mmCIF file of the C-alpha atoms, coordinates in Angstrom:
data_MODEL
# 
_entry.id   MODEL 
# 
loop_
_atom_site.group_PDB 
_atom_site.id 
_atom_site.type_symbol 
_atom_site.label_atom_id 
_atom_site.label_alt_id 
_atom_site.label_comp_id 
_atom_site.label_asym_id 
_atom_site.label_entity_id 
_atom_site.label_seq_id 
_atom_site.pdbx_PDB_ins_code 
_atom_site.Cartn_x 
_atom_site.Cartn_y 
_atom_site.Cartn_z 
_atom_site.occupancy 
_atom_site.B_iso_or_equiv 
_atom_site.pdbx_formal_charge 
_atom_site.auth_seq_id 
_atom_site.auth_comp_id 
_atom_site.auth_asym_id 
_atom_site.auth_atom_id 
_atom_site.pdbx_PDB_model_num 
ATOM 1  C CA . MET A 1 1  ? 116.626 247.769 130.591 1.00 0.00 ? 1  MET A CA 1 
ATOM 2  C CA . GLU A 1 2  ? 112.735 248.964 131.491 1.00 0.00 ? 2  GLU A CA 1 
ATOM 3  C CA . ILE A 1 3  ? 110.304 250.634 129.391 1.00 0.00 ? 3  ILE A CA 1 
ATOM 4  C CA . ILE A 1 4  ? 107.789 252.402 131.243 1.00 0.00 ? 4  ILE A CA 1 
ATOM 5  C CA . LYS A 1 5  ? 105.063 255.047 129.953 1.00 0.00 ? 5  LYS A CA 1 
ATOM 6  C CA . LEU A 1 6  ? 105.899 258.446 130.721 1.00 0.00 ? 6  LEU A CA 1 
ATOM 7  C CA . GLN A 1 7  ? 103.372 260.288 133.089 1.00 0.00 ? 7  GLN A CA 1 
ATOM 8  C CA . LYS A 1 8  ? 102.574 264.011 131.890 1.00 0.00 ? 8  LYS A CA 1 
ATOM 9  C CA . ASN A 1 9  ? 104.845 265.646 134.780 1.00 0.00 ? 9  ASN A CA 1 
ATOM 10 C CA . ASP A 1 10 ? 108.009 263.213 133.245 1.00 0.00 ? 10 ASP A CA 1 
ATOM 11 C CA . ILE A 1 11 ? 107.641 265.013 130.451 1.00 0.00 ? 11 ILE A CA 1 
ATOM 12 C CA . LYS A 1 12 ? 109.457 267.990 130.245 1.00 0.00 ? 12 LYS A CA 1 
ATOM 13 C CA . ASN A 1 13 ? 112.547 266.018 132.161 1.00 0.00 ? 13 ASN A CA 1 
ATOM 14 C CA . ALA A 1 14 ? 112.589 263.827 128.982 1.00 0.00 ? 14 ALA A CA 1 
ATOM 15 C CA . LEU A 1 15 ? 112.214 266.293 126.348 1.00 0.00 ? 15 LEU A CA 1 
ATOM 16 C CA . ASN A 1 16 ? 115.214 267.935 128.132 1.00 0.00 ? 16 ASN A CA 1 
ATOM 17 C CA . LEU A 1 17 ? 117.144 264.937 128.372 1.00 0.00 ? 17 LEU A CA 1 
ATOM 18 C CA . VAL A 1 18 ? 116.391 264.326 124.381 1.00 0.00 ? 18 VAL A CA 1 
ATOM 19 C CA . TRP A 1 19 ? 117.690 267.929 123.331 1.00 0.00 ? 19 TRP A CA 1 
ATOM 20 C CA . THR A 1 20 ? 120.863 267.267 125.764 1.00 0.00 ? 20 THR A CA 1 
ATOM 21 C CA . VAL A 1 21 ? 121.579 264.041 124.056 1.00 0.00 ? 21 VAL A CA 1 
ATOM 22 C CA . PHE A 1 22 ? 120.439 265.204 120.837 1.00 0.00 ? 22 PHE A CA 1 
ATOM 23 C CA . GLN A 1 23 ? 123.087 268.448 121.399 1.00 0.00 ? 23 GLN A CA 1 
ATOM 24 C CA . GLU A 1 24 ? 126.005 266.313 122.480 1.00 0.00 ? 24 GLU A CA 1 
ATOM 25 C CA . PHE A 1 25 ? 126.229 263.612 119.897 1.00 0.00 ? 25 PHE A CA 1 
ATOM 26 C CA . GLU A 1 26 ? 123.879 264.694 116.596 1.00 0.00 ? 26 GLU A CA 1 
ATOM 27 C CA . ALA A 1 27 ? 123.519 268.522 116.218 1.00 0.00 ? 27 ALA A CA 1 
ATOM 28 C CA . THR A 1 28 ? 127.004 268.498 114.517 1.00 0.00 ? 28 THR A CA 1 
ATOM 29 C CA . ASP A 1 29 ? 125.437 266.741 111.574 1.00 0.00 ? 29 ASP A CA 1 
ATOM 30 C CA . TYR A 1 30 ? 122.909 268.991 111.271 1.00 0.00 ? 30 TYR A CA 1 
ATOM 31 C CA . SER A 1 31 ? 122.104 272.637 109.547 1.00 0.00 ? 31 SER A CA 1 
ATOM 32 C CA . ARG A 1 32 ? 121.460 275.351 111.740 1.00 0.00 ? 32 ARG A CA 1 
ATOM 33 C CA . GLN A 1 33 ? 117.743 274.910 110.146 1.00 0.00 ? 33 GLN A CA 1 
ATOM 34 C CA . GLY A 1 34 ? 117.663 271.228 111.159 1.00 0.00 ? 34 GLY A CA 1 
ATOM 35 C CA . ILE A 1 35 ? 118.505 271.801 114.481 1.00 0.00 ? 35 ILE A CA 1 
ATOM 36 C CA . GLU A 1 36 ? 115.659 274.248 114.550 1.00 0.00 ? 36 GLU A CA 1 
ATOM 37 C CA . GLU A 1 37 ? 113.033 272.022 113.357 1.00 0.00 ? 37 GLU A CA 1 
ATOM 38 C CA . PHE A 1 38 ? 114.360 269.126 115.509 1.00 0.00 ? 38 PHE A CA 1 
ATOM 39 C CA . ARG A 1 39 ? 113.887 271.265 118.537 1.00 0.00 ? 39 ARG A CA 1 
ATOM 40 C CA . LYS A 1 40 ? 110.230 272.322 117.378 1.00 0.00 ? 40 LYS A CA 1 
ATOM 41 C CA . PHE A 1 41 ? 109.237 268.829 117.296 1.00 0.00 ? 41 PHE A CA 1 
ATOM 42 C CA . ILE A 1 42 ? 110.369 268.340 120.661 1.00 0.00 ? 42 ILE A CA 1 
ATOM 43 C CA . SER A 1 43 ? 109.253 271.395 122.009 1.00 0.00 ? 43 SER A CA 1 
ATOM 44 C CA . TYR A 1 44 ? 107.262 270.838 125.769 1.00 0.00 ? 44 TYR A CA 1 
ATOM 45 C CA . ASN A 1 45 ? 104.071 272.856 124.178 1.00 0.00 ? 45 ASN A CA 1 
ATOM 46 C CA . TYR A 1 46 ? 103.843 270.501 121.360 1.00 0.00 ? 46 TYR A CA 1 
ATOM 47 C CA . ASN A 1 47 ? 104.579 267.376 123.151 1.00 0.00 ? 47 ASN A CA 1 
ATOM 48 C CA . ILE A 1 48 ? 102.404 268.589 125.677 1.00 0.00 ? 48 ILE A CA 1 
ATOM 49 C CA . GLU A 1 49 ? 99.296  268.778 123.265 1.00 0.00 ? 49 GLU A CA 1 
ATOM 50 C CA . LYS A 1 50 ? 99.850  265.584 121.561 1.00 0.00 ? 50 LYS A CA 1 
ATOM 51 C CA . PHE A 1 51 ? 100.059 263.522 125.180 1.00 0.00 ? 51 PHE A CA 1 
ATOM 52 C CA . ASP A 1 52 ? 96.869  265.221 125.976 1.00 0.00 ? 52 ASP A CA 1 
ATOM 53 C CA . LYS A 1 53 ? 95.179  264.092 122.994 1.00 0.00 ? 53 LYS A CA 1 
ATOM 54 C CA . GLY A 1 54 ? 96.588  260.211 123.880 1.00 0.00 ? 54 GLY A CA 1 
ATOM 55 C CA . GLU A 1 55 ? 99.128  260.438 120.859 1.00 0.00 ? 55 GLU A CA 1 
# 
């Protein structure tokens, strides 16, 4: 396994992968509200803001 730091232009694809995997394997265990909260947490705008701050 290779671990690399994501570049800014990789974030959108990474978040899409996270969402796809969540939907396939985890979403059925969550309420509609839980799914929406997770979706907000992995939103591009939220994460790009954190990336720009170095978080």
